[in-house]
N, C-alpha and C positions, 0 to 999 in steps of 0.2 A: 081891511083885517079881513082874510078868508076864512072862512070854515069848512072844518073837512067833517067828511061824514066816517065816526071810529068803527063802523062795523066794517064798511069800506076800505081802509088804512088795514083793521087787521086782517082780514080774508086776504088782501093781497099780500101781506106780509107770510100769515100761514103758508100760501101758494110759491111763495119764495124760500120758504124755508125748509118747507117739505120736497121742493127742487133740489136745491143742495144739500139736504141729506140723502138722496136718492142719487147724486153724483159723486158723493162721495164716501158712500158705499160700494159703488160699481167699480170705484178707483181700488179701493180697499181689496177688494174681491181680487182684480187683476192683478192687483200686488202682489196677493199671494197665491196665486197662480203662476205665477213669472220667478218666484223663489223658491216654491215648490213649499210652503213653509204651510201649516195647520191654521185655521181658523179659531179661537178659544172663545167656547160660549157657556153661560152657566140656562141648564134647563132642570125645573124641580130643584134646584138647590143644590144640582151637582153640574160639575164643569168637565166639557166633555171638548175634545179636538175632533175639526172636520177639516178632512183632507181633503184640497179639490184638486 
């Protein structure tokens, strides 16, 4: 039976998760630019549209 280091697995998971989120955000921005549609975000409780 192999024992694994939970901290090592956790940091690997966090790195993969961060890379995936960055990739999906880049794709979202590309999509919004391509379709000339606004990016809708919430800032300080207010809904704002950002045109890219």
